[in-house]
Every structure is written in structure tokens, then in C-alpha cells.
ZAZANU-127850 format. One record per residue (C-alpha): x, y, z; residue number from 1. Coordinates in Angstrom, 3 decimals. Example, Ala and Ser with C-alpha at 12.3 -4.5 7.8 and 13.67 -1.06 7.14 Angstrom:
xx yy zz seq
12.300 -4.500 7.800 1
13.670 -1.060 7.140 2
This chain:
xx yy zz seq
-69.812 76.503 27.572 1
-68.017 73.580 25.967 2
-65.551 74.578 23.271 3
-66.782 73.104 19.995 4
-64.824 72.435 16.845 5
-67.823 72.705 14.555 6
-66.399 74.293 11.412 7
-65.571 70.991 9.757 8
-65.924 69.815 6.191 9
-68.076 66.784 5.301 10
-65.081 64.465 4.864 11
-63.654 65.530 8.234 12
-66.992 64.903 9.933 13
-67.287 61.473 8.357 14
-63.751 60.389 9.184 15
-64.076 61.602 12.775 16
-67.431 59.847 13.089 17
-65.963 56.584 11.854 18
-63.068 56.909 14.284 19
-65.511 57.412 17.169 20
-67.557 54.403 16.039 21
-64.470 52.206 15.792 22
-63.400 53.296 19.261 23
-66.757 52.900 20.972 24
-67.711 49.664 19.234 25
-64.786 47.865 20.816 26
-63.810 44.357 19.759 27
-66.021 42.491 17.301 28
-65.855 39.568 14.905 29
-66.733 41.371 11.684 30
-64.272 41.077 8.804 31
-63.084 44.436 7.361 32
-65.486 44.453 4.385 33
-68.528 43.521 6.480 34
-67.503 46.067 9.109 35
-67.603 48.739 6.398 36
-71.301 47.967 6.017 37
-72.019 47.685 9.745 38
-70.158 50.898 10.527 39
-72.077 52.794 7.841 40
-75.374 51.651 9.375 41
-74.212 52.777 12.811 42
-73.068 56.090 11.339 43
-76.504 56.626 9.772 44
-78.521 55.678 12.854 45
-76.161 56.355 15.804 46
-77.281 52.921 16.985 47
-74.617 50.405 17.995 48
-77.164 47.577 18.104 49
-76.401 46.989 14.430 50
-72.970 45.722 15.453 51
-74.737 42.972 17.404 52
-77.896 42.048 15.523 53
-77.027 42.575 11.862 54
-76.954 39.377 9.814 55
-74.825 39.267 6.657 56
-74.987 35.959 4.843 57
-71.686 34.433 3.662 58
-70.637 36.056 0.397 59
-73.336 38.752 0.534 60
-70.904 41.675 0.582 61
-68.908 40.207 -2.292 62
-72.083 39.560 -4.309 63
-73.370 43.084 -3.682 64
-70.077 44.677 -4.694 65
-69.881 42.543 -7.843 66
-73.484 43.386 -8.738 67
-72.793 47.100 -8.402 68
-69.657 46.846 -10.479 69
-71.587 44.974 -13.176 70
-74.391 47.549 -13.291 71
-77.190 45.534 -11.696 72
-80.543 47.229 -11.215 73
-81.054 48.516 -7.659 74
-84.748 48.332 -6.770 75
-86.117 49.984 -3.618 76
-89.452 49.679 -1.826 77
-89.814 53.424 -1.232 78
-88.728 56.710 -2.775 79
-87.120 57.576 0.543 80
-84.750 54.636 0.235 81
-84.122 55.561 -3.390 82
-83.252 59.153 -2.525 83
-80.934 57.993 0.263 84
-78.643 56.135 -2.128 85
-75.662 58.347 -2.899 86
-75.479 58.696 -6.669 87
-71.918 60.004 -6.453 88
-70.805 56.720 -4.930 89
-72.553 54.811 -7.711 90
-71.515 57.341 -10.355 91
-68.749 55.223 -11.782 92
-71.032 52.260 -12.454 93
-73.998 51.903 -14.848 94
-76.558 50.995 -12.187 95
-80.174 51.998 -12.667 96
-82.044 52.931 -9.487 97
-85.723 51.982 -9.603 98
-88.727 52.478 -7.331 99
-92.129 51.368 -8.669 100
-94.288 52.363 -5.693 101
-95.903 55.271 -7.581 102
-95.996 53.581 -10.985 103
-99.469 53.732 -12.555 104
-99.397 50.004 -13.266 105
-98.537 49.371 -9.609 106
-101.518 51.425 -8.460 107
-103.838 49.662 -10.914 108
-102.623 46.220 -9.798 109
-103.080 47.114 -6.129 110
-106.640 48.317 -6.747 111
-107.491 45.202 -8.772 112
-106.016 42.630 -6.411 113
-106.292 44.260 -2.999 114
-102.554 43.964 -2.470 115
-100.617 46.780 -0.881 116
-98.869 49.004 -3.409 117
-95.541 47.791 -2.078 118
-96.533 44.182 -2.812 119
-97.910 45.088 -6.229 120
-94.635 46.860 -7.007 121
-92.762 43.619 -6.318 122
-95.056 41.751 -8.715 123
-94.593 44.417 -11.378 124
-90.827 44.317 -11.007 125
-90.778 40.545 -11.358 126
-92.721 40.670 -14.628 127
-90.098 42.934 -16.216 128
-86.346 42.886 -16.572 129
-85.821 42.405 -12.838 130
-87.601 39.069 -13.037 131
-85.397 37.996 -15.912 132
-82.085 39.011 -14.408 133
-80.729 39.324 -10.916 134
-81.134 42.653 -9.135 135
-80.297 44.215 -5.798 136
-83.524 44.509 -3.803 137
-83.677 47.092 -1.007 138
-86.406 47.081 1.659 139
-86.414 49.713 4.395 140
-90.062 50.373 5.044 141
-92.387 47.662 3.698 142
-92.197 44.214 5.313 143
-95.144 43.118 3.163 144
-93.009 43.755 0.074 145
-90.144 41.680 1.443 146
-92.538 38.852 2.339 147
-94.105 39.073 -1.124 148
-90.698 38.729 -2.782 149
-89.909 35.656 -0.684 150
-93.318 34.186 -1.493 151
-92.954 34.740 -5.243 152
-89.403 33.407 -5.385 153
-90.424 30.320 -3.433 154
-93.356 29.642 -5.729 155
-91.599 30.203 -9.066 156
-88.108 28.732 -9.478 157
-87.936 30.337 -12.916 158
-87.492 33.801 -11.435 159
-83.978 35.166 -11.242 160
-82.319 34.834 -7.861 161
-81.540 38.313 -6.467 162
-77.901 39.315 -6.490 163
-78.531 40.665 -2.988 164
-81.514 41.405 -0.754 165
-81.130 44.196 1.797 166
-84.032 43.543 4.169 167
-84.175 46.213 6.857 168
-87.840 47.248 7.170 169
-88.716 49.114 10.345 170
-91.852 48.706 12.424 171
-93.964 46.697 14.818 172
-96.160 44.645 12.472 173
-94.396 41.950 10.449 174
-91.088 43.830 10.301 175
-89.151 41.440 12.524 176
-91.087 38.485 11.133 177
-90.143 39.388 7.556 178
-86.477 39.598 8.523 179
-86.605 36.222 10.221 180
-88.197 34.813 7.081 181
-85.402 36.292 4.952 182
-82.717 34.893 7.247 183
-84.362 31.450 7.139 184
-84.915 31.491 3.378 185
-82.874 29.692 0.745 186
-81.668 32.968 -0.758 187
-77.876 32.928 -0.772 188
-77.105 36.618 -0.346 189
-78.833 38.958 2.074 190
-78.256 41.640 4.685 191
-80.823 41.961 7.462 192
-81.133 42.423 11.207 193
-83.078 40.559 13.830 194
-84.923 43.387 15.509 195
-87.708 45.875 14.829 196
-85.163 48.527 13.948 197
-84.355 49.550 10.410 198
-85.695 52.111 7.989 199
-85.212 53.486 4.503 200
-82.193 55.531 5.554 201
-80.474 52.485 7.025 202
-81.273 50.305 4.003 203
-79.883 52.975 1.685 204
-76.783 53.220 3.863 205
-76.045 49.550 3.231 206
-76.011 50.206 -0.525 207
-73.813 53.268 -0.030 208
-71.331 51.153 1.902 209
-71.254 48.532 -0.836 210
-70.811 51.233 -3.478 211
-67.857 52.648 -1.552 212
-66.315 49.180 -1.435 213
-66.987 48.746 -5.153 214
-64.971 51.864 -5.920 215
-62.121 50.981 -3.566 216
-59.010 49.966 -5.473 217
-58.046 47.618 -2.649 218
-61.189 45.497 -3.094 219
-60.402 42.031 -4.332 220
-61.501 41.371 -7.898 221
């Protein structure tokens, strides 16, 4: 039987995992801050494809870090994504984490309009403070919600431009298409990937990586 060194603390496991990822990923063209995000996604999924197909728009990491430091609202498409965001990493900043999928107004709007609840949640968010000020939007499960956000922003220039959109919905129907639409949009700051892969855990991991960068003293102001 292989000798295992399994009695490790969480920080030891994480640091060893990152070392393995750095070693196995080999050479790449990611800058150190972007690699922090990519590596966290690989760590969460054990999938090195993120090193190849992730798309981070210019300035997206900087915008996300600044938004976290300034206490921007972080709005997720599912409770799973919400619960995956590490509150300890965000603990030093006044961010409010919001998911409207189970809001009574969301359910009523979905029943009235025939929209999915995820789409109705986007509409509800845009009618409140999120529509008046920039937020971090996080999509890990609902491509229809991501497409709805792009549709609404394209139709109404009066809506606040998101500080960052993390678009990583998983699936076979409209998931890849929604990511392509995000990458081709006029939004300045986004993180997405050009494949069917993704998920709430991966989307939350991107926020956790940005929060870690936000707390790092070495991060440029």
C-alpha cells in the first residue's frame, strides 16, 4: 500500500495543491494576478482546461479587486454559488452577497411573464440598487440569466455597467452560447470560458481568488 501523508492541515493541503498545479500546468502566458484566478479554478475543479480556455478581459482582475475593496454588491444566480463564496476572504470588506432566485417578487414575476426564475431575478436586481450602481455579477448555473443581463444592458444604456461579470454557467443548452455572447459583448470587464464546462463552484472560486488578491498587501493600489 502506498504510504500517504494525509494528516495535513487545510493551509498545507492548499499550498501543496497549488504547487502541484504550478508544476503540472507548465509554461503559460498568464500574468501573476490572472494566474491566481486561473489556478483557483483549476484547484476547485481539478481541470487544467481552464488554463487554456478561460477568457479574462483586459483589466477585469483589477476591476474585480477594486470592486471588492470598495464594497460592491456581489450578486449570484444560485444559492450554491452564493454559499461557495468564502466569507472569511471577503470579511475585511463591506460587500453584500445577494441571490434573488427564491425572492417572492422573483417568483411572482416569473409566473406573470413566463420567464425563468433566473431571468426574473436579473430583472428584479436591475430595478433596485444593482441597476443604479455597478455590481459584480456571478453566473455558474443559469445561461438564461447571463443572456438576460446582456439583453437588458444592451437595450437600456441607462443601467449601470457591471464592475465585473463572472460568466461560467455549465451545461449543454445555451451555456457555451451565453459565454460566447459575453465575450463578444461591449462589456469591459468579464471572466468566462469558451466551453461547456463551468458551474457554481467554479464561479464562486473566481470571486474567492479576487478576494484573496484584494486582501494581499502586495496588490497594486
